[in-house]
N, C-alpha and C positions, 0 to 999 in steps of 0.2 A: 469706559474701555474695559476690555476683558483679556485675560491671559489664558494660555492653554491649560493651566492648572485649576482654573476656576470651576466650581461646581455648576452644572448646567442650570439648576434652578435659580441661580443668580442672574442668568442671562435670558432665559426663556421662561415661559409660564410653568408653574410647578406641576400642573397636571400632565403637560406634554413631556416634561423632564422625567416624571415618574414612569410614563409609558416607555420612553427611550431606555430607561434603566431596566424595566421589566422585560421588554421584548428583545433588547440587544446588548444589555449590560453596558450601556453607555452612561457614564456618570459625570465626566468632565467635558470641558470645551474641547480638549485634545482628543478625547474618545470620539466625540461626534465628528470632528474634522477628519479622523481616520476611518470613518464609516464611509468608504468611497463609493461613488456611483458604479453600478455594474455595467451600465451602458449609457449612451447619450442619444436621446430622441431628436431627430432633425425636425424642427418645428414645421418647416415648409414642405418637407418631402416624405417623412417617414410614414405618417398615417393619414393622408388625405382620404376623405370619405370615398372618393372615386376609386381608390385602390384597395378598399377593404375586401377581405375574403372570409368566408365562413370558417370559424375556428380560430381566427387571429385574436391574440390579446393585444388590444390597441389603447392608445391614449389620443383623444381627439379634442382640439380646441375649436369651439364653434359657437355660433349665435343661436339663441332660442327663437324659433319662429312661432310655435304654438304649443299650448298644453291643454288637453281636454281630459275629461273623466267620464267613465261610464260604468254601469254595474256589470258584474260577470254574469254570463248567460245561464250557467249550469250550477253555480254555487255562490255562496255569500261572498261579498267583498267587491272591491272596485278595481278598475284598471285605469291607470293614467297613461295616456299616449302623448308623447312629446316629440316634436319635430325640430331638428336642429339643422343648421346650414353653415358650412365652413368656407363659403365663397365660391365653391365649385359644384357641390351637390348636397342634397338633403339626406338625412338619416333618421330613422324612427327609433325612439327610445321607449321602453315599456317598463312601468313601475306598477307595484301592487299595493293597494290600501294606503296610498299617500295622498288621498283626496283633500285632506285638511291642510297639508303643508305645501305640496308642489304648486298648485295653482297660484298661491300667493307669492312664491319666490321665482317660479319659472315664467316670468312675464316676458312677452316678446321684446327682443332687442337686447336682452341681457346676455352677457358672454360668460362661458364657463368651460371648465376642463372636465372631460368625461373619460372614464377608464372602465373597460370591461371586455368580455369575450363576445365576438361577433357570432350571432346565430341567425337562423332564417325562420320564416313562418309563411303559411299559405301555399297554395299551389304554385305560385310564381317564385317561391323561395326568396321572398323579400328580406333584405338584410336588416338586422336590428341589434340593439344592445338591450339586454334585459337587466333591469335594476342595476345600472352602472353606478360606480362611485363618482362623485362629482365635487368640484371646487369652483364656487362662483368667483369671477374675476373682476367684474365691473364694480365701480364704486370704491375700489381699493387700488390706488395708483401703483403702490408698491407691488401688490400681487400681480396686477396686470403687466407691469414691466418685467417682473420675474419670469412669468410664464410666456412672455412674448419674445423670450430669448431665441436665438437661432438654434442653439443646442440646449435641450432640456435634460438635465441629469436625471437618470432613473436609478433609484436606490433600492437595495435590498429592503423589502417592506413586509408588513403583515396586514391583516385585516383591520386591526385597530390603528395602525400607523401606516397610512398610504404614503407612497413616494413623495407626493407633493407637500405633505405635512413636514417630512424630513427636509425637503428642499427649502421650505420657508424658514425652518429652524436654522439651517446652515447659513442662509442669507443673513439672518439676524445676527448670528455669531460672527460671520465674516465682517459685517459692518462695524462691529465693536472691537475686533481683534487687534491687539498690539502685536507687532512683529515679534515672533519668538526668537530667542537666541539660537543660532544655527549650530547643531552639534557637529556637522561635518566641517573639518578644517578648510579654510579658504583655499589653500594650495590644492587639496583634493578636489574641491568643487571646480577649480579652474582647470585642473588636469583633465577631468572627465566632462567638462562643460555642463555643470549641473546648476540649476537655478537655486536661489536661496530658499530655505524651508517655507517662510511665510508666503512668498510668491507662488511656490509650488502648491501649497494647500489651497490658496485662493483660486488658482488656475484650474485645479482638478475638479473644483466644485462649480466655478462660475464663468469659465472662459467660453467664448463662442468660437474660438479658433482651435481646430483639431490638432494642429501642430503644437500649440502651447500645451494642450492637454497631454499629448504624448510625452513632451519634455517633462511636464510635471509628474506624470506617472513614473517615468524613468528615475527621477530624483527620489521619489517616495519609495520605489523599489530598493534604491541604494540604502535608504534608512533601514529597511527590513533586513537586507542582506548584511549590512554592517553590524546590526545588532546580534545576529546569529554568529557571524564570523569572528567578531571580537570575543564573544564568549568561548567559542571553540579555540581561538588562538591562545587565549589565556590557559585553557585546559591542556592544550597541546604542549605549551611551555612547562606546565606543571608535570605532565607525564614525562617529558624529556629530561626533567631533573631527577625523576625516580630511578633508582638502580634496577636493573633486570639481571636475572641469572644468565651470565654469559655462557654460551654453549658453542665453543669453537669446534671445527672439524678435527677428527682424530684419524689420521691416515692409518690404513691397515686394520681398522676396527670394524664394528658391526655394520655401519652404513656402507663402507666400502665393500664388505663381503656380500651384502645384500645386492648392491649394484652389479657385482661380478656374476651373481647367480641368476640375474633376471633372465627369464626365457624369451623376452621380447626386447625390442629396441625402443627406447623412450622417444617420444616425438620431440621436435625442436622446441615446441612451446613448453613441454614438461621440463626439458633441460634448462631452458632460459629461466622459467619461474623458480625452479629448484635452486639455481645459482643465486637468485635474489634472496630467497629465504635463507640460504646458507650464510650469506653475508650478514643479514639482519639478526639471525639467531646468535651469531658470534659477538654481536654488539653488547654494550653495557646498558642500553636503554631499550624499553619494551618495543618489540615489533607489534604492529597493529595493522594487519593486512587482510584485505578481502580478496579471495580467489574465486573469480567467476569462471564457469566453464560449462559448455554444453553437457547435456545428459550423456554420460559415457565418454567424456573427454579425458578421463584419467586423473581426476582431482585426488582420488584416494591414494594413488601411488605417490603423487607429489607430497601429500600430507604425511604418508608413512616415511618417506625419505627424510623429511624434516624431523619427525619424531625420533628416528634412529640417530640423527645427529645429536639430539638432546640427550638421548640415552647414553651415547658414547661419552658425553660430557659428565656423566654421573648423575644425571637428573631424570625426572619423570615427565611423561607426556600424557595428557588425557584427551580422549576423543569423545565428545559429547554428542549423542544422537537423540532425536526427538521422540522415538518410540522404542519399546523393548524389542520389537521385531527387528528394527533397523540396527539397534545396538548389538543384538545377537548375530545378525548378519555381518556386521563390521568385524566383530571379534573372530568369527569363522574365517572371513576373507583375509584378515591380517595374519591369522595363524597359517592359512594356506600359503599366502605369499611369502611369509618368513620361513616356513618349513622348520628345519632343525635350528634355525637362528631364533625361533620364538619359543623354544622349549627349555629354557634354562633350568638346571636342576634335574632334568630327566635323562634317562639313559640314552646315549647317542646324540645328545645336543651338541651343537656346534660351539666352537670357541667364540667368546664375546657374546654369546646368546643372551637374550632377555626373556622375560615372561610377560604374557598378556593376561590381565585380570578383567573379567566381565563383572560389572556391578550394576544390578537393576533392582527395582523395588520388590520384585516377586521371586527373587532367588530363594531357594530353601535355606533354612537357618544355618546348616553346616557349611554350605557353599558360600553363603554370604559372610560368615565369620572368617573363613579362610581368605576370601577376597579382600576383606578389610585388613587382615593381617599382612597380606602381600603388599597392599598399597601403603600401609603405615610403615612397614619395614624397609620399603624400597625394593623388595624382591621383584615386584612387578614394575618394569620400566615403562610399560604402556598400559593405561587403564582405559577401558571402554565402558561407557555407561549412559544412563538417562539422567533425569534430574536428581535421581538418588545420589549421584556423586556429589551434589552440592550440599547435601545435608551436613550439619555441623559435626556430627560424630565421625564423618569420614576424614581421616587424617592422612595427608601426603608426607612422605619422607622429604622430598625436595622437588616441588613442582616447577618445571621450567617452561612448559608449553601447553596452551589450551587450544585444541582444535574443535571448532564448532561446526557441525555439519547441518546444513539447511537452517541457518540462523533465524529465519523468520518464524520457525516453529517454537521458539523459546521466548519466554517473557524477558523483558529487558533486565529486570531485577535478578532473574536466574543467571543470566550471563555475567552480570556484574559480580555476583557472589563468587564465582570461580576465579575471577581476576584477583581477588583478595586472598587467595589460598597459598600463594608462594611463601617460602620461608624467609626469615631474616629481613622482613620488611620490604622485600623486592616485589616487583610486579611481573608475573609471568608473561612471556610472549603470547600473542593471540593471533590465530589464523582462523578466519571465518570463510566457510565454503558455501557456495550456492550455485545451483544449475540455472535457475531463472530468477533473477532478482525481482522481488516484489516491489511495488512502488516505494515503500518506505526505505528499502535497502538502496534503491537507486538515488532517492533523495538524499539520504545521509552520506552516500558516496561523494556527492557534490558539496553538500553543506558541511559534512563532518570531517573527521580526522582519520578515516581509514585510507590507507594507501591501497591501490587497486592493481591486481594482476588478472589477466584473462587467458584462458585456454580456449582457442577457437578451433583447433585442429583435432579431428577425431583419430584415435589410433587405428591402425590397419585391422581389418577383420570385422569392423562394425558395419551392419547392414542398413539399408534404407528403410524408412518407416512410411508407409502410405496411410494417410488419414482421410476418412470420409465421414460426412455428416449423414446420419440415418434419420430422415424426417418422418417419424411414425405418425405424426399428426395428419400429414397429407397422404402418406403412403404406408398404411398399417401393415401391408404384406411384407414390407422390407424387413420387419423384425424377424419373420420366419427365416429369411435369408441369412440374418445374423447368426442364428443358431445353427443353420446348415453350414455356414462358413467355419464355425468352431468345430463342428463334427468332421468336416473335411480335413482341417489341420491336424486334428487328433489322429485321424486315420492315416495321415502321412507321418505320424510319429512325433507331432509337436504338442504344445500345451497352450493354455489360454487363461486369461484373467477376465472376470466379470466384476466390475466395481459398481457399488451402490452408494448413495449418499448417507443412508441410515443403517443402523444395526438392526433395529426392529423390536427391541424390548426396552421399554422405558425403565430407567432407574428411579431411585427415590425422588429425584428432582424433576422427573418427567422429561429429561433430556435423553434422546437416544441417538444422537449423532456423535461422530468422532470428535474429540476435543480439538483435533488438529485441523478440522475442516475450515477452509477460508472461503467457501463458496457461498451460495445464496440459499441454503437449506431452509425450507419453510413451506407453507401451503402455497400451492400454485395450481390454478385451473380447477379448484375445488377438491383436490386430492393431495394426500401427503406424498412426500418423495418415496421412491422405491427403497426397500430395505433388504438387507442380506438374508435375514432369517425368514422373510416372507417369499423372496424370489427363489432362493435355493431349493426349497421343496417343490415349487412349481416346475423348475427346470428338471429336477431329478425325476419327477413323475411325468414330465412332458417331453419337450424337444431334445433334452440332453439325457434321456433315460439310459442310453447305452454307455454313457461316460462315467468315469469315476470323479465325483465332485468333492471338493473340500470347502470348508468355511473358515474364514479368518476375519477377526475384528478385534478392536482394542480392548474389549471387555473379557476376552478369554484369559484364563490364567497363563502366566508366562511360559510354563512348561508346555501347555497345550499349543500356544502360538508357535513355540519353537519346534514342536513335533510336527505341526502342520507344514511349516516351511521346509523342514527337512524332507518330509514325504514328497512335497511338491518338487523340490530341487532334485530328488532322486527319481522323479518320473512316476511315482506311485499315485499321483493325482493328475487327472487330465485337465480339469478346469477348476480354478480357484475363485470362488465367489467371496468377495472381500469388500471392506470399506477402504478408505484412503490410507489405511495402515500400510499398504504396499506402495505408497506414493514415492518414497525415496529409498535408495540404497539396495532394494531387493534385486538380486542378480541371479536370474535363471536363464542361461543362454538358450535353452530349448523352447522358451515361451515365445510365441510369434503373434498372438492375437490379444489385443486389449479392447474389451467392450466396456464403455462407460455409460451406464444407464442414467437417465435424467442429467445428461451432460451439462445442460444449461445451469445447473445448480452449483457448478464448480467454477473457480476462477481460472484465468488464463494460465497462471503459474502451475496450478494443480493439474490442469489438463496436459500441459507440456511434460510435467514430471511423470504423470501416470503413463503416458504413451512411451516414455523413455524406458519403461520396464520390459518392452519387447524389442526385437531386432538386435539383441545383444550378442547373438551368435552369428553363424554363417548364413542363416536363412533370413529373408526379408521380413519385416514386421508389418502388422496391419492394426490400425487403431480405428475403431468405429464409435462415433459420438452419437448416441441414441438420444433423440429429443422430440418433444411434442411442441416446442416453441414455434410460433408461426413465422413465416418468411417476413423479413423486414423488421422484426423485433430486435431490440438491443442484444438480447441473449443469443438470438440466431446469428446476428452479425459477428458476435464474439466467437462463436463456434466456427463460422465460415473462415474467419481470420486465422484461427488455429489450424484449420485444415489446409489453408493456403500456404503455410510456411512452416519449416522445421527449424528455423533460425531462432534460437532461444533469446538472443540479444534483441532481435526485432520484436519478439513477443513481449519482452520486458518493457519495451517502450510502449507497445500497444496497451499493456496492463496499466501502465502509468497514465496513459491518455484516458482509459476507461474509468479508473478508480482514483486518479489524481494522487498527490503525494501522501495523502493522509495527513494527520496532524503531526507534522515533522517536529513540532516543538512540544509534543506531549507523548503519552504512552500509547496512543492509538497507532496500530500498525498499518491500517488501510482505511479507506473511507473517503467521503466526498468533502468533508469539512477540513480545511487547512488552517493552521494557526497563523499563516501568513496571508495577508489580505490581497496584495498585488503580485508578489513575487511568484514566479512559476518556474519549475525545473525545466519544463519542455521549452519555454520561450526565452528563458533568461540565464542559460548556462554561462555565457560569456560574462555577463554582468556579475554573476555570483563568483566566478573565478577571479575577476578583477577585484571584487570586494575582499575576497579571501587573501589575496596578495597584499592589499592595502592594510587589512587588519593585522596581518602577520608583521608588517613593517612597523606599525604603530605600537604593537605589544612588545616587540623586540626593543624599541627605543624607550617605551614608557609602560612597563609591565602593569603597574597599578592604575594607569590612565590618570595619574594625579595632575598632569598638565592638560588633560582633556576631560574635565568633569562632565561636560555635556554629552560626550561620547559614552562615558560610563553610565550616565543617566539614560541615554538612548537604549543601551543594552538592557538596563534594568526595566525600562518601561515596556519593552517588547517581550522580555523573558522574565517571568516570575521565578522565584528560587527553585521551585519544584521542577519546572521545565529546564532551567539552566543546568541543574544537576543531572537531569535525564540525558542531556545531549552527550555527555561523556560516557554513557553506559551502553552504547550501541555495540 
């Protein structure tokens, strides 16, 4: 007999065990049993020869009718022609240079499993499998019985480890397996009608009943969800025990004066979220909230009101931006919104005024020294900066609130470093803002400990943005119309952006893309992506020769970037050719056109963020997605979806569908490989929330899980220490 802790080489042959370890990092019986089938092939219906089509990847169980060999006509070597029959129709198989082996083993009447891609040959386009993988079945009653199942499990496989080899290994393990001790309490299993672990593991691999398989998968998803939720529940309890700098409202102080001076009316959503933040900031435990809002929904005003409440309490707030351009833009916007209330110590400043310090890596030495002094002394109640704020030598007088703008642009460790900067052992309140949640953000909203608020209502005065895909691959002349459109807008007194994926000059590492890009930058169609420093001269000498062009990218010195943005905001630049450095936060109401070159190289979130830079004034916006991706391609479908809706929340879900959750148990922020094998954010939200509630109740009653050692082990088995620590750093 075998237990789930046994090494695989104790149960199966050592050569196959070594392959499983090398190809899939499967070392124990439990590892193999949690290498779940990705689908189930219906033996009698999925791939009958009569239904095969060219290009299909198929698995066929059939009897060998004949095997012949002949020499190739135009080069050395032999061809083996095999005919198989599945009871309804024959199929030709073609092998090369197997004349010594195949005629001996492919004798008529033998049965085998064949897997490969269907191709055609000859004028009649006859179907065939060329050099398919095969597994002989006859002569081995166990194998024949295993592959004669109604439902054949199809596993994630490799060239050296085909699915049927894994299937046979799983069968061998299941035959020897002792029932494992079930980590889920009996009461929980009964409440949610979950089968026991041993039964679920056997059913997911060996059942011929689809209903049993679905029930087994649901049970195994519960294991994954509980592992994550138990870890998070423990950490939420730890956070709840930490003290936070309480920041209660102060009537008649800075926040109230700011509200009284607002030249516009807050939306209902802004007021509602503001009230929630005000209550949580006054608490003695850290706020940990995600604020989602459409581009232009007024998140910055909500954040500023929260920061002013913190300043009124005698503490400091920091606003962390992903780029220097955005940090400088935020600092200017906050100063403009605060007016006299943001110029403490200056002539004519208002009562209860504070000071705003900008701290970025490229500040001149004198300005940086003064900013550091203002932060350390507490003279600056609000600090705006980039990752430079996280450096150890930056000392806060009394940090009460961390606001993170566009959190997906920061590394997890960077965000966690700021959380540890409050005084007296307290943890600062944290407010995370995002306009379009990327997959990992959405995933951690459900799996994690962030409370969520949303702003869906746009303030009055925001204009509509029309988005159009410009398919220059099929219609090259449309690109000329793009430049004409910019010229027309500029003639009407407006401005435009032209965004490229690359800068155009490689640095020492050979990398010339923006660090913040999350698109698909790389070679495509035999050419590199378009670059700012290459396109800008072409436009200046060509279709936009009559316009005043500016260039902006992340490698410009900080002063130069700031100067370019000031000139653009002042209307001294007609069209700004830039990288994604303008993706978030840049606010020029007069800009009405956003042209995104090689748009297929950007993610859904980036495209939505970029188009949000236009239509911010009284004139409607226009976003043109220029691409040479062919119709029907995944990239083209993504662009069409972005053009079809302006709903950022809908696009967030689309982004998740396209890119999946990413590795939600590791540091990867996006991608197609998930640390969870069965659990899906899109399909299993209700299950995850039920597991979250169950985990919270268990941890509240038994914080150390001393009465539930198998549950503690479940969490440990699914989450190594590095991933467990990571979960709390979002």
